[in-house]
MARLUM-466511 format. One record per residue (C-alpha): x, y negated, z negated. Coordinates in pm, 1 decimal. Example, Ala and Ser with C-alpha at 12.3 -4.5 7.8 and 13.67 -1.06 7.14 Angstrom:
BEGIN
{{1230.0 450.0 -780.0}}
{{1367.0 106.0 -714.0}}
//
This chain:
BEGIN
{{5890.9 -1113.0 -4034.8}}
{{5637.5 -1418.6 -4054.8}}
{{5650.7 -1764.1 -4221.9}}
{{5284.3 -1846.4 -4172.2}}
{{5201.7 -1934.9 -4532.0}}
{{5191.2 -2273.7 -4705.3}}
{{5397.8 -2468.4 -4954.4}}
{{5431.1 -2739.1 -5227.6}}
{{5485.1 -2492.4 -5513.3}}
{{5815.5 -2653.4 -5613.2}}
{{5943.5 -2488.4 -5930.7}}
{{6177.0 -2754.6 -6070.0}}
{{6449.2 -2611.0 -6296.5}}
{{6305.2 -2260.9 -6269.1}}
{{6551.3 -2135.9 -6008.9}}
{{6856.1 -2357.9 -5976.4}}
{{7017.9 -2118.1 -5732.9}}
{{6731.0 -2189.4 -5492.7}}
{{6719.8 -2564.5 -5541.6}}
{{7090.0 -2598.0 -5464.3}}
{{7113.6 -2332.3 -5194.6}}
{{7308.0 -2482.4 -4902.1}}
{{7149.2 -2504.8 -4559.1}}
{{7286.6 -2189.2 -4402.0}}
{{7174.1 -1883.4 -4204.9}}
{{7499.1 -1683.7 -4196.7}}
{{7650.2 -1554.9 -4522.8}}
{{7973.2 -1367.6 -4591.3}}
{{7970.3 -1077.1 -4838.2}}
{{8297.0 -991.4 -5015.4}}
{{8418.4 -848.1 -5345.9}}
{{8335.1 -535.6 -5542.4}}
{{8601.6 -334.7 -5365.0}}
{{8495.2 -409.1 -5007.0}}
{{8797.0 -363.1 -4779.0}}
{{8645.2 -590.8 -4514.7}}
{{8366.0 -849.0 -4543.0}}
{{8014.2 -782.8 -4429.5}}
{{7775.6 -1054.5 -4312.2}}
{{7411.8 -1138.5 -4380.5}}
{{7217.7 -1332.0 -4116.4}}
{{6860.5 -1459.6 -4140.6}}
{{6656.2 -1415.4 -3822.0}}
{{6331.2 -1570.0 -3700.8}}
{{6116.4 -1428.2 -3420.2}}
{{5994.0 -1758.6 -3268.1}}
{{6337.5 -1902.3 -3196.2}}
{{6495.2 -1869.7 -2848.9}}
{{6797.1 -1640.7 -2834.3}}
{{6997.4 -1935.5 -2698.3}}
{{6978.9 -2089.0 -3047.6}}
{{7226.7 -1826.5 -3168.0}}
{{7498.9 -2002.2 -2968.8}}
{{7473.8 -2296.2 -3209.3}}
{{7538.7 -2096.1 -3527.5}}
{{7906.5 -2137.8 -3626.5}}
{{8107.6 -1816.3 -3643.1}}
{{7803.1 -1600.3 -3571.4}}
{{7949.6 -1399.5 -3285.2}}
{{8286.4 -1378.3 -3457.6}}
{{8117.1 -1227.7 -3762.5}}
{{7913.9 -990.9 -3545.1}}
{{8218.2 -871.9 -3352.8}}
{{8413.5 -808.1 -3674.7}}
{{8156.7 -555.4 -3796.1}}
{{8128.1 -190.9 -3697.5}}
{{7762.0 -145.4 -3794.6}}
{{7450.1 -351.9 -3729.1}}
{{7182.6 -322.9 -3998.1}}
{{6827.9 -441.3 -3923.9}}
{{6484.6 -401.0 -4077.6}}
{{6405.4 -124.9 -3828.5}}
{{6575.4 34.6 -3528.6}}
{{6387.1 -94.5 -3225.2}}
{{6455.8 184.0 -2974.0}}
{{6237.4 445.1 -3143.3}}
{{6026.5 592.8 -2862.1}}
{{5742.0 667.5 -3101.8}}
{{5721.7 311.1 -3233.8}}
{{5497.3 162.6 -2965.0}}
{{5240.9 442.5 -2975.8}}
{{5234.2 442.4 -3356.2}}
{{5182.9 65.4 -3368.4}}
{{4902.7 89.8 -3113.2}}
{{4733.3 356.7 -3321.7}}
{{4779.0 158.9 -3644.7}}
{{4637.8 -155.3 -3483.5}}
{{4300.1 18.6 -3450.3}}
{{4079.6 -12.5 -3758.6}}
{{3996.7 313.2 -3939.3}}
{{3668.5 502.7 -3953.5}}
{{3524.2 339.9 -3640.7}}
{{3507.0 5.4 -3820.1}}
{{3448.2 -292.4 -3591.6}}
{{3513.3 -659.7 -3644.1}}
{{3137.8 -720.4 -3630.9}}
{{3107.3 -508.9 -3947.7}}
{{3344.2 -747.7 -4122.5}}
{{3226.5 -1085.8 -3991.4}}
{{2856.8 -1067.2 -4070.0}}
{{2778.5 -1439.8 -4067.6}}
{{2653.2 -1517.9 -3714.5}}
{{2784.9 -1876.8 -3715.1}}
{{3131.3 -1763.2 -3822.6}}
{{3123.7 -1482.3 -3567.5}}
{{3037.6 -1722.1 -3285.7}}
{{3309.2 -1964.8 -3394.6}}
{{3577.9 -1695.3 -3407.6}}
{{3462.9 -1558.0 -3072.9}}
{{3486.2 -1901.5 -2906.0}}
{{3826.1 -1979.5 -3055.1}}
{{3976.1 -1646.5 -2954.2}}
{{3842.8 -1690.0 -2601.1}}
{{3993.8 -2037.7 -2587.7}}
{{4339.9 -1921.2 -2686.1}}
{{4358.5 -1551.3 -2593.2}}
{{4101.8 -1546.5 -2309.8}}
{{3947.0 -1252.7 -2494.6}}
{{3656.5 -1253.4 -2735.7}}
{{3555.5 -1039.8 -3031.7}}
{{3391.6 -777.5 -2809.6}}
{{3722.0 -724.6 -2630.7}}
{{3907.8 -704.6 -2962.2}}
{{3631.3 -540.1 -3163.3}}
{{3830.0 -243.8 -3297.8}}
{{4162.1 -419.0 -3353.3}}
{{4296.7 -473.1 -3701.9}}
{{4237.8 -840.0 -3808.4}}
{{4608.9 -885.2 -3877.3}}
{{4690.9 -778.2 -3521.3}}
{{4435.4 -1024.4 -3382.1}}
{{4581.4 -1299.6 -3599.4}}
{{4936.1 -1222.0 -3485.2}}
{{4831.8 -1232.7 -3119.4}}
{{4641.1 -1557.9 -3175.0}}
{{4921.6 -1740.1 -3356.0}}
{{5181.6 -1635.4 -3100.1}}
{{4967.0 -1747.0 -2805.9}}
{{4874.6 -2070.7 -2983.7}}
{{5243.0 -2148.4 -3026.0}}
{{5327.6 -2054.3 -2667.7}}
{{5055.6 -2278.0 -2527.3}}
{{5163.0 -2573.6 -2740.0}}
{{5539.2 -2546.8 -2691.2}}
{{5598.3 -2356.3 -2368.2}}
{{5791.0 -2090.1 -2559.6}}
{{5855.9 -1789.5 -2332.8}}
{{6140.4 -1596.4 -2496.9}}
{{6015.1 -1246.2 -2574.0}}
{{6341.0 -1126.4 -2730.5}}
{{6374.1 -1141.4 -3108.5}}
{{6714.9 -1204.7 -3257.3}}
{{6729.8 -879.0 -3453.9}}
{{6647.6 -673.5 -3142.9}}
{{6901.7 -882.5 -2950.5}}
{{7175.3 -784.0 -3195.9}}
{{7073.7 -421.2 -3163.9}}
{{7093.2 -440.1 -2786.1}}
{{7440.0 -594.0 -2793.9}}
{{7546.4 -340.2 -3056.0}}
{{7445.4 -57.3 -2822.8}}
{{7643.9 -215.2 -2540.3}}
{{7951.5 -244.9 -2761.6}}
{{7921.0 102.8 -2908.2}}
{{7836.3 -16.6 -3256.5}}
{{7617.0 194.5 -3482.4}}
{{7268.5 56.7 -3555.9}}
{{7093.2 138.8 -3883.9}}
{{6738.2 52.2 -3987.5}}
{{6652.0 -22.7 -4349.4}}
{{6297.2 101.0 -4286.5}}
{{6125.4 342.1 -4052.0}}
{{5825.5 271.6 -3830.5}}
{{5575.9 414.8 -4081.2}}
{{5700.6 180.2 -4351.5}}
{{5680.5 -115.4 -4112.7}}
{{5324.7 -26.3 -4015.3}}
{{5223.0 -5.5 -4380.6}}
{{5364.2 -353.5 -4435.3}}
{{5215.0 -503.4 -4118.8}}
{{4865.6 -358.6 -4137.7}}
{{4825.1 -243.2 -4495.8}}
{{4894.5 -565.9 -4684.3}}
{{4552.4 -654.8 -4823.1}}
{{4207.3 -510.4 -4759.8}}
{{4033.4 -549.2 -4424.9}}
{{3797.4 -795.4 -4593.6}}
{{4092.3 -1007.1 -4706.1}}
{{4256.0 -985.9 -4362.3}}
{{3935.5 -1107.0 -4195.1}}
{{3910.8 -1391.4 -4445.1}}
{{4263.0 -1503.6 -4352.4}}
{{4188.3 -1467.3 -3979.9}}
{{3871.2 -1677.4 -3994.8}}
{{4026.5 -1948.6 -4211.0}}
{{4339.1 -1966.1 -3993.3}}
{{4124.1 -2026.0 -3686.3}}
{{3940.6 -2303.1 -3871.2}}
{{4276.7 -2459.9 -3961.2}}
{{4437.5 -2399.7 -3622.0}}
{{4582.5 -2750.1 -3580.5}}
{{4752.1 -2755.6 -3919.0}}
{{4867.6 -2395.3 -3871.6}}
{{5029.7 -2485.0 -3540.7}}
{{5203.6 -2785.2 -3694.8}}
{{5330.3 -2564.6 -3972.8}}
{{5470.4 -2309.2 -3727.3}}
{{5660.3 -2591.3 -3558.6}}
{{5772.5 -2724.9 -3897.9}}
{{5895.4 -2380.0 -4000.2}}
{{6092.2 -2347.0 -3677.2}}
{{6259.9 -2681.2 -3742.1}}
{{6347.2 -2577.0 -4097.1}}
{{6492.0 -2252.8 -3965.7}}
{{6707.2 -2431.8 -3709.7}}
{{6843.3 -2644.4 -3993.7}}
{{6913.1 -2331.6 -4196.5}}
{{6700.7 -2475.8 -4477.3}}
{{6628.9 -2158.3 -4671.2}}
{{6524.7 -2351.0 -4981.5}}
{{6236.4 -2523.7 -4802.3}}
{{6135.5 -2203.8 -4625.6}}
{{6121.1 -2026.9 -4960.8}}
{{5907.6 -2301.2 -5114.7}}
{{5682.3 -2306.9 -4809.0}}
{{5617.9 -1935.8 -4835.6}}
{{5528.7 -1962.2 -5204.6}}
{{5259.7 -2226.8 -5188.6}}
{{4935.2 -2140.4 -5360.3}}
{{4585.8 -2288.5 -5335.5}}
{{4484.5 -2227.8 -4973.3}}
{{4285.3 -1922.8 -4864.4}}
{{4552.1 -1833.9 -4609.7}}
{{4838.3 -1857.1 -4859.9}}
{{4985.8 -1523.1 -4960.7}}
{{4885.1 -1390.2 -5298.4}}
{{5159.8 -1280.7 -5535.5}}
{{5088.1 -916.5 -5451.5}}
{{5096.7 -982.6 -5075.7}}
{{5426.0 -1170.8 -5103.4}}
{{5577.9 -897.4 -5317.5}}
{{5485.9 -629.7 -5064.9}}
{{5605.7 -835.8 -4768.7}}
{{5931.1 -965.6 -4918.7}}
{{6034.5 -891.5 -5278.6}}
{{5967.4 -517.6 -5295.5}}
{{6147.2 -460.9 -4968.8}}
{{6447.7 -663.3 -5085.2}}
{{6467.3 -447.8 -5397.1}}
{{6467.1 -132.4 -5183.5}}
{{6720.3 -267.8 -4935.5}}
{{6971.8 -377.3 -5196.8}}
{{6987.7 -17.0 -5317.1}}
{{7103.4 94.0 -4970.2}}
{{7329.0 -190.8 -4866.1}}
{{7623.0 -126.8 -5104.8}}
{{7673.9 224.3 -4968.3}}
{{7656.7 100.9 -4609.1}}
{{7898.6 -188.3 -4667.4}}
{{8142.1 32.6 -4856.9}}
{{8169.3 269.9 -4561.6}}
{{8190.1 10.4 -4282.0}}
{{8172.9 -368.8 -4242.7}}
{{7807.4 -443.8 -4167.1}}
{{7630.0 -721.7 -3980.8}}
{{7294.8 -736.2 -4161.0}}
{{7024.5 -914.9 -3959.0}}
{{6688.0 -946.5 -4135.3}}
{{6411.3 -1206.4 -4151.5}}
{{6536.9 -1531.6 -4302.8}}
{{6271.0 -1527.4 -4574.2}}
{{6443.9 -1224.0 -4726.4}}
{{6754.4 -1428.3 -4812.1}}
{{6648.7 -1699.1 -5065.0}}
{{6472.6 -1678.7 -5400.1}}
{{6552.3 -1520.4 -5733.7}}
{{6447.2 -1189.7 -5575.4}}
{{6612.8 -1264.0 -5240.5}}
{{6902.3 -1067.6 -5096.2}}
{{7159.9 -1336.6 -5169.0}}
{{7079.5 -1336.5 -5540.7}}
{{7031.7 -958.4 -5559.9}}
{{7368.2 -892.3 -5396.4}}
{{7533.4 -1140.2 -5633.0}}
{{7370.2 -960.2 -5925.4}}
{{7530.0 -640.0 -5793.8}}
{{7871.6 -803.6 -5825.5}}
{{7933.5 -921.9 -5468.4}}
{{8037.9 -1269.8 -5369.2}}
{{7791.4 -1408.8 -5114.8}}
{{7914.2 -1733.5 -4965.9}}
{{7800.8 -1951.4 -4674.0}}
{{8007.1 -1884.2 -4362.3}}
{{8122.3 -2222.3 -4237.6}}
{{8325.9 -2336.8 -3937.0}}
//
């Protein structure tokens, strides 16, 4: 899941659990009759896998669990073809139908060619969100030299398979596609794409800033960053709810059953952990003790 949205919406006194949340990515879940603890780990897709070596007790926690729980199981053979189909805009719509201003069209075309080496004609039928994802990833790679194509949640699934651990997805591919490509109208997605390209320097700096916050385990700042309002490319309340809060509410209905049956290593995007509607708070509301796993 992405952290590409802005911040400065600091809600003083409104959520003390967020303001005093310790810097931590790995959390231990106990209580409510659990025979063995489960663990909750926040992932981030633009961090090298080697970073995991620096997280205290991470592998110990992973090895103590029988089941790995992720947002989606990555080895679904239908996933790639379904994503490719979903990335194509419906009803023969083309990007030229959505960017009608010739000056804006030329700007977007030049910027995509600069970064992706492909212009709007090459990408004409792709969903704007897919184009934006490709652009931001390549922008980051060019600026930082990042080459790691493995994401931490898929890494844990791979190791789980090697160790004979069961892997469970909280969502299926159709749900993921709806979240990735159905969050906002095509008009809104194009608006975000165009404005992001105009703000490419600040967007790149924010990606780097987010990565640094993640490495520090600073969930509080990541949460505030994701909730900024006022910029065109900031998520609306509805977009944030669909991307984060609604999914958390669904997941917390499934997690108790899974943890009761087997100790689980739950690896999901770090943005799902903090906030008054985040997994840490929701699990605590269910009666579990969720505590930072220290050295």
